[in-house]
C-alpha positions as CSV (number, residue, x, y, z in Angstrom):
1,M,120.4,146.4,176.4
2,K,117.0,145.5,175.0
3,S,117.6,142.3,173.1
4,L,120.0,139.5,172.2
5,A,120.5,141.1,168.8
6,E,121.8,144.3,170.4
7,L,124.2,142.3,172.6
8,E,125.4,140.4,169.5
9,A,126.0,143.7,167.7
10,I,128.1,145.0,170.7
11,R,130.0,141.7,170.7
12,N,130.8,141.9,167.0
13,K,131.9,145.5,167.2
14,T,134.2,144.7,170.1
15,L,135.7,141.6,168.4
16,G,136.3,143.6,165.3
17,S,138.3,146.3,167.1
18,I,140.3,143.6,168.9
19,N,141.1,141.9,165.7
20,L,142.2,145.2,164.1
21,R,144.7,145.7,166.9
22,N,146.1,142.2,166.7
23,D,146.3,141.9,163.0
24,R,147.9,145.3,162.2
25,E,151.3,145.2,160.6
26,E,152.0,148.9,160.4
27,G,153.1,151.0,163.2
28,T,155.7,150.5,166.0
29,R,155.1,148.3,169.0
30,I,156.8,148.8,172.3
31,V,156.4,145.8,174.6
32,V,157.3,145.8,178.3
33,G,158.1,142.6,180.2
34,M,155.6,142.6,183.0
35,A,156.1,139.1,184.6
36,T,156.8,138.9,188.3
37,C,160.5,139.5,187.8
38,G,159.9,142.6,185.7
39,I,157.4,144.1,188.1
40,A,159.8,143.4,191.0
41,A,162.6,145.2,189.1
42,G,160.5,148.3,188.4
43,A,158.6,147.6,185.1
44,R,155.4,149.4,186.2
45,P,157.0,152.9,186.3
46,V,158.7,152.1,183.0
47,L,155.4,151.2,181.4
48,S,153.8,154.3,182.8
49,A,156.6,156.5,181.5
50,L,156.3,155.0,178.0
51,V,152.5,155.5,177.9
52,D,152.8,159.0,179.3
53,E,155.5,160.1,176.8
54,V,153.7,158.6,173.8
55,A,150.5,160.5,174.9
56,K,152.4,163.7,175.7
57,R,154.1,163.8,172.3
58,D,150.8,162.7,170.6
59,L,152.6,160.0,168.7
60,K,150.5,158.1,166.2
61,D,150.9,154.4,165.2
62,I,152.7,153.5,168.4
63,I,151.3,150.7,170.6
64,V,152.7,150.3,174.1
65,S,151.7,146.9,175.4
66,Q,152.9,144.4,178.0
67,T,153.9,140.8,177.9
68,G,154.9,138.1,180.4
69,C,158.4,136.8,180.9
70,I,160.9,137.7,178.2
71,G,163.4,135.3,179.7
72,M,166.3,137.4,180.9
73,C,165.3,138.1,184.5
74,R,168.6,139.5,185.6
75,L,168.3,142.2,183.0
76,E,164.8,143.4,184.0
77,P,163.0,145.8,183.4
78,I,163.1,144.9,179.7
79,I,161.4,146.6,176.8
80,E,161.4,145.4,173.1
81,V,160.8,147.8,170.2
82,Y,159.4,146.4,167.0
83,V,159.6,148.8,164.0
84,P,158.1,147.4,160.8
85,G,160.9,146.3,158.4
86,K,163.6,146.5,161.0
87,E,165.1,144.1,163.6
88,K,163.7,144.1,167.1
89,V,165.7,146.1,169.6
90,T,165.8,144.9,173.2
91,Y,166.5,147.4,175.9
92,V,167.5,146.2,179.4
93,R,167.8,147.5,182.9
94,M,165.3,150.2,182.0
95,S,164.2,153.1,184.2
96,P,161.4,155.7,183.5
97,E,164.1,158.2,182.5
98,K,165.7,155.8,180.1
99,A,162.3,154.9,178.7
100,V,161.7,158.6,177.9
101,R,165.0,158.8,176.2
102,V,164.1,155.7,174.1
103,I,161.0,157.4,172.9
104,S,162.9,160.6,172.1
105,E,165.8,159.0,170.3
106,H,164.6,155.7,169.0
107,I,160.9,156.2,168.3
108,V,160.9,159.9,167.3
109,N,164.4,160.2,165.7
110,N,164.9,156.7,164.5
111,R,168.2,156.2,166.4
112,P,168.3,153.3,168.8
113,V,170.0,154.0,172.1
114,K,172.7,151.4,171.8
115,E,174.0,151.8,175.4
116,F,170.7,150.5,176.8
117,T,170.5,147.4,174.5
118,V,171.0,143.8,175.5
119,S,174.2,143.6,173.4
120,E,175.7,146.3,175.6
121,A,174.4,145.0,178.9
122,D,177.5,143.2,180.2
123,K,180.3,145.3,178.7
């Protein structure tokens, strides 16, 4: 870095890319609950499996991210899938194997895996 102007240019470029990620409305978001309860229940391997499967399949317009507490600790690990124009789907008691199946069936083939959803959790 040679000047404040160069530093300012780097800052503006970085802020621009962050804003693009936050403001985008297209594409699918997969959010993993990574609060203490989620991590203790096994959310890290679930997050890794999702990221790896999205990369392996070279899926475009898919964002895998993390959040804090989703509020249903007894059902952790939890992931939420947001598809534009559709209702959010909440998956509970996830494992890396279940996460790969969610990518295959829900994300790729547009068929939510109902047996993993919150509505099926206590049946």
